[in-house]
N, C-alpha and C positions, 0 to 999 in steps of 0.2 A: 175375886171372879173366877170361875172356871175354867178349868184348859180343855179345849173342846176337840180331838180328835177324830176323824174318820178313817178308820181301819181294814183295810182292805187285803189282800191275797190270792196267788193261785188264780190270777189271771189267764195265764195262757194265751198269749196273744200269738198266733202264728200259729194256731192248731190246723192241721189242714183239713181235714173233715173229706177225705177220700172216701172214705167208705159210705161215703152219702150224697153221689154224684147230684140227685135231683134237688139237694136243699142246701147244694157246701155252698155257695154265693151267701144266702140267708145267713149259716151260721157263724160263716165266720165275719159277717158286718155286725150280727149282734154281739161278740165280744166287744166291739168297738162302741156300741152304740150302747152297752152297760158302764164302758168306763166314763162315756161321756154322763150317764145319768147320774153316775156316782159324785162326778166331782160337780154337777148340778145342786145336790142334794149338799153337799158340803160347803156349796159357797150361801145355798139359803139358808140354812143353820149357820152359818158365821163363822166355821173351823179354822182352828187355826193350824192345823198341821191334817193332812195326806198320809196313810202311814201303807207302806206296799210291803209285807213283809214277808217277800220272796216270789219267786215267779209271776214277774210281770208278765215274761216269755217264755212259751212254750220248752225253748230251745237256744242254744246259743250260735246258731246259723238262720235265724229270720233275717228278714230281709231289710237293708235300710230302707225301705217304704214303709215298714212295718214299724221300723224304731222310731219314726220322725214322725208315723201318726200318733204313736201312742204317746211319745212327750207332748206332741201339739195339744193334748188331748190334755191330759193334766197340768201344761201351763196354763191352761184357761183357771185355773183355781187361783182364787183373791186373796187366799190367808197367807202364813208365814210361810212354809215351805212344804213341798209332796218328798218326802224319804223313800228311798225304791230300795232296795236293799236286795242283795244277789242271790236266788235261792238255788234248789240243788238242779231245776232245768235250764237255768239260769245264771249258773255260777261264772264265777269270775277266778280266775286262774291264776292270773299277774296279771301288770299294765298293761302286757300287750295283746289283751284280749280284744279280738275287732268288735264283739257285740259294745261293751262297753264305752271305748273306746268314738265308739260311732255314735253311742248314748247320752254322752257329755259331749261333742259335737253339737248334736243338736238342741240339747239339753241349756249349750251355754249363756251364761249371763240371764236365766230365767230361775224360779223359783224352783224348778222340779231338781234334785239334788241325789246320786247315786252311791247308793253304801254297796263299797267293793271292798272295803280292809276293816279289818277290825277295829271299833274308836268310838269314841264321843264327840259328840257333836251335841254345843250348845246354841241356846236362844236364851234371849232373855226381852222381857217388855214390862210395861208396868201393872200388868194383870198377872206376870206368870215366870218363876225362871225354872226351867226344865234340860237337863241332861240325855239324851238319848243315846242310848246302848248300843252301836252295831255288831252285830255277828254273823258277817257274810258267810256263805257256802263257797269253799276252793275249788269244790268237786260236784259230780252229779250222785256220788257217793262217800258215806264215811262212816267208819265206826266207828267215830270219839266226835261227840255237839262239840260247838263253837264258841259256848257261853261260859267257860271255866276261865278265862281269865279276866271276867267281871267281878268277881270277890275281890281280887286284891285291887281295885281300881279305888282311889280317894274318891269318897260320895259327900260334897258340900250338905249338912243338915239344912240348910234355906234352900236345896233345889229339888223340885220333880226328876226322882230318876226311874226312866222308863226304858228296857230292854227290848229291843227287836232281832228275832230270829227266826232258822227257819229248817225245821227237822220233825220227827214223829214223838211224840208225849208216851211216855209211859203208862198203859192205861186206857187210853184215849186211840191209841191207831193199833195196829199190828205189825211189826216188825223184828218178828222170828231172827232175822239175820244179823241184827244189828248193821241196816246198810244204810238207814236214814237219819243220821246226828241224831240219835236215842238220847232225849230228855227227860229226865224225872224230875216228879216235883220236892224233891231233895235238892238238886241243882238249882232250881228256881232261888229257894227258900238261901239257900247257900251265900247267892247271889247278891243278897242284899237292897233290891231295887222293888221302888213301888207296884212294879206290877210288869208282865211281859205282853208285847203285840206280836205273835206268832203265826205261819204261815207253814203249810202241808198237806196238813189232812183236809176233807173237804166237805166237812160240816164245821156248823159253829160248837163252840166251848167257849164258856160253859153256859150251863142251860137259858135262852132269852130269861130275861126275869130277874137278873141275880143282880144282888146289890152287897155294896159293901168294901170288901179290898180281894179280887179273884187274885191268884198270883197268874195268871194268866188270860190271855181269849186269842180262841180260834176263829176267823171269821167266816171259813168256809167258803165257796168259789161264788165269786160274784154274777156267775150266769151258768148254766147247766152244760156239764163239756161233753155230754151226751145225748140223742132223743133217748132214752132211756131212765134218764134222770127225771123224777116223780117230784123235788121237792125246786124251791125258788132259790134264785142268791142270795147271797147275807154280805152285809158288810156289818161291822161293828161303830155304835157311833158309841162315845164315851164321852162323858164330861170327870172331869177329873178335880178335886179340890185341892188347895193346899200344902193338906194332911194326906195326900196319898187316896182318898176315899173315890168309890167309880160311883157313878150313875148309866150304867149301860145300858143301852139298847139294841138290839137288833132288828136293821133297818131292812127293806126288800129294796138290793139294787137292781134286780133285774124284775118287773115287770110284767113281763111275758113267758110263756112258760111253751117251750116250743114241740110241736109233736108233728109226727109224721102219720101221715092215714090213720083214720080213725072208724073206717068200715067195722060193722057188726058182726059178728062169726053169722053164719047160718043157724037153723033154729037144731044143724045137728050136733052146733059146735059144745065145748065144754063147760060146766056151767059151775060155779065156787061161788059157794054162801046167796045162791039166789041172783048171782050176778053175774053179767056177759064177761071171758076170758079170752082176750084179744090176743093171738098167739103172730110173734113178728111175721110172722111169713103174711100173717092179712094187714099186718101196720104198714110192711115197707114193699111189699110184693115181690118180692127176692123169693129165690127160691132156697129150698134148704140149707143145699150146698152149700149158695153163694152166702145165705149168713152166716156158716159156717167159717167158711175163708174169710169172711168180712171181720168175725171177731177176731180170728188168729192175727190179720195183718194188723188190726186197731191196737195187739195187744202186747204183737211184737216191735209193734212202732213206739211204743213207749217202755218198755223194758226189754232188758238182756235175755232172749230167749233161745231156747235150743231145742230144734221138733224133735221128737223121740216115738218108741213106739211100746205100749206093753209086751213084759217080755215074756214067756215061756213059765221061767221060775213065779214070777210074780201073779198070772193066772192060776198055777197052782195052788202059793200060797193062799190065794184068796177064796179058791175051792173046798180046801181045806178048813178055811175060818169057817165058812158055810156049814159043812157037812158037823164040823168041830163044835160049835158055838151059835152060830145064828140061827140055824136049823131046828135047835132042839128045843125040846117041852120048855126047859129051864130057863133058858132067853125067851120064848115066847110070851111066857107068864109071866115075867119077870115084875111088869105093873100090871098091876089086878083090872 
């Protein structure tokens, strides 16, 4: 009988959505509602495990009520266990982590387990023997990935071996500054596991419909984290045979796509490919300056930012490039 896993990540419980006051409560509630739908799907399909591969929470200072509600929701799972890895947003810096102390207290005695230190977790039944190799994040940023220790681990041949990690994957996401525990396919191969369940990148990988033995799975987000998202949320449903072969399916955990303001443009609006293009001002009812301020506030709330301005020497270099290259006939006619 196959091992059945529902794999999710990057749920970001605790996102405040302060930039969307008109629908803030609805957006916050939707994150929990989508989580409930995933648990229901896992129960309906008789999953053995739910794996949350990091960033169940958006930050380490989420409220106790949010922690308890998330644990209570996941605790409705009827299978073996819910394995929750510490990601880079909800990282665990050590045993005194307030977030994970409260999480363990809320989860005590139930099926929801926190994976906050590197190590293995074994499960066995009449149907399977499986060892999960947990590689949590110890901080929000890191130049080195956390999976290197797995290669040296003893791996009994009569068990399925599955890694759980969080971070960027070379060729799949962008991490030019090497800040997000960057991993390469060679790292996964060297680890010697049947597959990896990952989190961090907000789009699913590999492509839905994949069969065989993919090196890793990335589920994407379980529900859009912005009204700008045009895609639904996803989770992976994976059925794994004793030899490690997979039958993965991308399932829609998010059953409704949120939108704000769907007013049409006037006849003076811009047309593209014979379709109306609805600008953000029309969608939100906000002024241009307010939209820009909202973008800045949202970005600054998620990433380390420093306000700056374009310097005079930078303007001069740009103007020189235009004069010397981009406005020349050779450049303009480069592509016939």
